N, C-alpha and C positions, 0 to 999 in steps of 0.2 A: 697665556697658556693654561692658567688655572681654569678660566672660563671654558676654554676649548675642551679640557678634560671633563669638566662637569657636564657640558652638552653632550659629549660623546657617551658618557655613562648613561645619561637619560635616553640617548638614542639606542643604546644596547637594551635598556629595559623595554623600550617600545618594540624594537626589532625581534626580541626574544619571546614575545607573547606567542601563544600557540597559533593564533590566527596568522600573524605575519611570518612565523616560521613555516607554516604550511604554504603560504604564498611564495616564499623564497624557495622552498623545496620544489614546488610545481614549476616555478620559473626555471630553476636549474635543470630539472628533468626535461622540460619541453625544449629548453635551449640546447641541451646536449643532443636531443633527438633531431632538432633542426640542423645542427652542425653535422650530424651523421648522414643526413639525407643529402646526397651530392646535388649541388646547384642552387639550393634555396638560399642559404647564407643568412647571417644575422640581421641584415637590414630588411630583407623580404620577410623573414620569419617573425621579427618583432612587429612589422607593419600588419602582417596577417593576423597576429594574435592579440592586437590591441582591443578588438571587440570583446574579448574574454574578460577584460578588466572594467567594463562599463558599469557593472553593478557593485564594484568594490569602492571602498573609501580611497582617497587620494594616496595615502601612505602605502596601503597594500598594493594598489595598482602600480605605483612607481617601483616598489620593491620587486614585484613580480616581473615587470618588463625589464628592469636592469639585470635581474638574474637570467632572463632569457638571453640577453645580450652577451654577458660574459660566459654563459653556458655554451652558447653557439660558437664562441671563439675557441673553446676547447674541442667541441664535438667534431669539428672538421678534421682534427688530427687522426681520428679513427679511420676515416675513409682514405686519407692520404697514405696511411701505413698499410692498410689491408687491401685496398683495390687500386692504389696509385692514382686516385681521383680526389682532388681537394674538395672537402665539403663546403668550404668557403675560401675566398681569395687569399686570405692571410696564411692559409695552410699549404699554398702551392709549393713553397720551398721545402716543406717537410717531406714531400714525395721523394726527393732526391735520395736522402739517407734513410728515412723511415721505411719506405717500401723495400729498399735494399736490405735493411735489417730483417724485415719480415721474410724475405726470400731465403735468408740464412737461418731461419727458425728463431729469430730474436724479436718477433713482433711484441711479445709481452714486455720485454725490457724497453723497447721504443715507446710503447704506450705508457708504461710505468714512469719513465723519466719525464715524459711530456706532462703527465698528470701532476707529478711532484714539482716539476719546474713551474708549471702554471700556478700551482698553489703558492709556492714561495714568491713568485713574481707578483701575483695578485695581492697577497697579504702585505708585502713590503710597499707596493705602490699605493695601497689604501692608507698605510701609515703615513706615507709622504703626503697623500691627499689631505689627511687630517692636519698635518703640520702647516701646509701652505694655504689651506682653504680660508681660514679666518683672516690672515693678513691680506690676502688678495681681495677678499670681499670688502674689507674695510677701505682698502685703497680705491676700489671701484665705487664706493659710496661718495667719493669726492668728485666723481664724474657728473657733469651736467649733460643736458640733451645734445649739445654740439660734440662733446667727447664720446658719448654713446654712438652718435651717428658715425663719427670717424672710426670708432672701434669696430663697428659692424661692417663698415666698408673694408677695413683691413681683413676681417674674417672672410668676407666674400672674395676679395682679391687673392688671398692665400689658397682657398679652395679652387678658385678658377684657374690659378696658375699651376697648381700641382695636380689637378685632375686630368686624366687622359693624356693623349699624345699631341694635342693641338691647342694652342692658346686661343685661337679663333673659335674652335668648337666649345671650349670652356666658357668664353665670353658669351657666345650665342645661347648656351644653356642657362647661364646666370640671368641674362636679360629676359629669356623666356619665363623663368621662374618668377622674376620680379613683375613681369606683365600679368601673369596668371594671378599673382597676389593682389592686383588692383581690381579684379572682378568683384562686383558687389556694390554696396552703398558707400558713397563718399563719407568718410568719418567726420567731416566738418559740415558740409552742406546737406548731407543726407540724400543726395540725388543718386539715382542708379548710374553706374558706369560699366560699360562693356558687358551688359546683361542681355542685350538683344531682345528686350521685352520679356524675358523668361523669369517668372517669379521665383523659380528654383535657384536662380543665380543671385538673388538679392543678398544672400548671406555669403556669397562667394562660392568657389568650388570647394567641396568638402576635402579637408586634408587627408582623411583616412581613405576614401575611395581613390584619390589620386595616387597616394603612396602605395596602397595595396595593388593598384593596377601597374604602376611603373616597376615596382620591385617584385611583387608577388606573381601576378599574371605574366608580366614580361619575362621574369626569370623562368617560369614554368615552360613558356613557349620556347625560350632559348635552349633550355636543358633537354626538352623532349626530343630535339633533333640530334642529340649526341648519342653515340653508342654507349650502352651500359656495360660495364665490365664485371666479370665474375670476381667474387671475394676469394682472395688467396687462401688456400687451405694451409693453415699453419698452427703451431702450438702456441696458445696464448698463456701458458703457464709461465712462471718465473717473471712476475711483474716487477719485482724488486731487482734493480740492476746489480751486477757483480761489483766487487770492490774496485776493480780497475775501471769499470764504466763510471762508477761514482766519482773516482778521482779525476777522470777526464771531463766529467759533466759539471762539477761544482763551479769552476771558474766561468764556464759558459752561462750558467744560471745567474750568477751575480752580475755579470756584464750585461746579459739580456734584460735583467730587471732594471738597471739604471738606464740603459739605452731606450727601452720601451716606454718608461715613465717620462723621460725627457721629451721624446718625440710626441707623446700623447698630449703634452702641453701646447703643441703648435697646431692650430687649426689648419685643416686641409692636408695634413701629411698622409692620413689614411693608414689602415692596418697592414698593408702590404710592405710599405717601406721599412718599418722596424724589423720585420722578420728577415727581409733580404739583407739589410745592413748588419744584423746580428750574424747571419750566416757568413757573409763576406769577412766580418771581423774575426770570427772563430777560425776561418780557413787561413787567414793571414797570420794569426797568432799561433797556429798549430805547428808542432815540430814535424808533423807528417801530413801536409796538406793534400798529398796524393790519395789519401784514404777517403777524402770527402767525395760523396757521390757513390761510394761503394759500401756504405753502412757505418759511417762514423757517428757515434752517439752524440757527439758535441753538435753535429749538424741538425739534431733533433732538439736537444736540450736548450740551446741558445735561442733559436727562433721561436719555439713554443713558449718559453718564458717571456721573451720580448712581446709576444702576441698578447698574453693576458696582462702583463704589466702596462702595455699600451692601453688596453681596454679600460683599466681603472684610472690611469693617468689622464685619459681623454675626458673623464668626467670633471676634471678641474676647471677648464674654461667654460664648460656648460653651467656648472653650479655657481661659480664665482663671477663670471662675466656675462653669462647668457649667450655664449657663442658655441654652436655645435661644431665639432671638429671633424665629423665624418657623417656619411649618410645614415648610419644606424643611430648615432647620437642626435642627428636631426629628427629622426623618427621619435626618439625618446623625448626630445624637446616638444614635439607636437603632442605627445601624451601628457606632458606637464600642462600645456596650454589648454588641452581638452578638459583637464581637471581644475581649470581656473587658476593655475599657478604660472608665474612668469619666472623662469630660471634667471639667476643673476644675484647681485649683492643684496637686493632688498629681500630676497627669499630667506636669507640668514636672519634678517630682522623680523620679518612678518611671520614666517613659519619655521622657526628653528627646530620645533618638534619633528616636523616632517623631514627636513634636510639632514638632520643628524641621525634620524632613524634609518634613512636610506643609506647614509655613509656606513653606519654600523652594520647594516645588512650585507655590505660588501665583504666584511670579515666572515660573517656567518655563511654567506653564499660560497665563498672559496672553500670553507671546510666541507660544506655539503657536496660541492663538486668533487672533492677528493674522495669522499665516501661513496659517491655515486659511480665515479669513473673507474676506480680500481677494481672493486668486486664485480661490477656489471659489464665489464668489457665483452664478455661472451654474449650477453644479451644484445648489445649494440651491434656486434658482428652478425648476429642472426637477423636483425632488422635490415641489414644491407642486402639480404638475400630476397627480400620482397620484390616482385617484379615492378620495375619503375613506372610502368604505365598506370598501375593502381595508385601509386603514390601521387603521380601527377593529377589523376582524376580526383582523388580525395582532397588534395590541397586546393585545387580549383573550386571544388564544391564548398570548401570551408571559406574561401575568399568571397564567393557569391553570398553565402549566408551572412558572413561578417559585414559585408558592405551594405546589405539590405537591412540588417538589424539596427543600424545606427539611427536612421530616421524612418524606417519602413518605406523607403522611397525607391521606386523603379528607376528614377532619374540617376540616383547614386550608382545603381548597377551599370547603367550605360556609361557613366563617367569612368567607373573602374575598368570596364571592358575596353573602352576607347583608349584609356591611358595604358592599358596592358599592351594593346597593339602598338601604340606609339613607343612604349618602352622597349618592346621587342625590336622594332625598326631602328631605334636609336642605338641599341646594342650592336645590331648588324652593321651600322654605319660608324661604329666606334665613337659615338658621342657620349661623354660622361654624364651620368645622371646626378651625381652629387651636387654640382653647382645649381642645377635646376631645383632640386629639393631645398637646398639652402636658401636660394632666392625666394622660393615660395614661403619658407618659414620666416625669414628675416625681413621680407618685404614690408609687412605692416608696421614692424618696429622701426625700420629705417624711415618710413614715411612719417610716423608719429614723431620721431626724434627730429627730423628735418623741419617739420611744420612748427613744432614747439620752439625750435631754435630760431626760426624766422619770425615767430611772434615776439620772441625776446628782443630781436634786433630790428623790429619794425620792417621786416622784409629785406634787410641788408645781408647778402650772402657772405660778406667779409667776416661775419662772426665765426665762421669755420676756420679762418686762417689767422685771426687776431688773437685767439686764445691759444697759448703755447702748447698745451697737451693735444688739443684737437688738430692744430697745425702739424705737430710732430707725427701724429698717427696718419694723417692724410699724406704727408711726405713719405712715410714708410710704405704706404700703399702704392704710391707712384714708383718708388724704388723697386718694390717687389715686381710690379708689372714690367718695369724696364728690364730687370734681370730675366724675367720669364720670356719677354719678347726676344732678347738676345739668345736665350737658350733654344727657342724654337725657330729662330731665324735661319735662313739658308747659310751654308758654310761660307759662301762668297761674301756675305754681309758681315758675318762674325769675324772673318779673317781675310781681309782683302788681299793679303800677300800670299795666301795659300795657293799651291799649284793646282 
């Protein structure tokens, strides 16, 4: 624990430099802006803005992108309260009571308690991250290639089984992502595979054009067809809740913090589940559940706290195990890889300066978010009045410039636009994108772990089941798939005796 404290203090020294403070501030500002703009969301926003970090050092780039992530998680609250349209998926539940409070003239209190709850949840979740990060990373150092292979399979299975409304759709998207990751040169033989003779594909499909297309362009196309609503005219003064509202909110904030952090540790849960579970929990514990949906401040405080606590908690499996737990975290993992870094236990050994600076920046970023969001609520409300067709056009232009600037390649532009159309169609067909992105990210690592394991065993696949930890993880993956299959199975199969 003494070493952890020493590394954290060194991380604060690095994160508090003027340069990194500036990157954290820019990330928080852009993240909040992305959250405010309905329909873009943290995954698309982070993917779109990755090109901004290409000229930065690795520490500054990750600090900025992480700040964009948790900034966007809060920014969606503003649209939920003021126009009853969630800025990102995790803010859907906030519409119920947040907008009802706005119609009663209590928009300021709703946004204030959301900002304060998000700050408390984010800071406490980061403290818990500091506590568990070192022990988990040390445990993961005992893993060999077979254990890492099995661990990544568990991560894929969790995301596949929890994403979307269909297990088959999730499996199809996962397999598609894995197949896309195979495009390029074979890492052992050096021979081209699935390149169709195109030299541009020898290095594989670029991660950034694919993700910018699936999330950025696809989200723009999907959002552009939705009607845009007017901002509610309401008084934004009185950002500090009343004494009674404080009393009703504090329990919700503490429960949301614990719930969000715990669910953030589980790959594949996604940001929506913690907010909905927090809302359901607060409604069941309330002495007046009938007030929920009519402007109960607990219905804002709990989910919004769980939202930001989840955002910080979800960094634990990424940093310690190298497993992204959500689409946005998968995009962040891609940013690590672009900067020559592999998230996981070795990162704590090879680059402790970077990983602890990033963790320390979470504390700083949460303070910056509180400073940004309370005084500047009026500014964010004004931004919502910009005609949405201008926002769509500007965002699309930024995507095009960003995709081209990576390699100055027209081919990357076509990849991004093609993936954008595919992403739009997949949304219309209710196919989840998270398993596809996770398969694309983890594919090369799964292949590397599998091939190294088979080299260790002279081609004997039994190495995956003769090692206790590897066998246990693979058994866990099978159990998860079995439960998911039962969940999505028709009622007659789940309960043969049902009428």
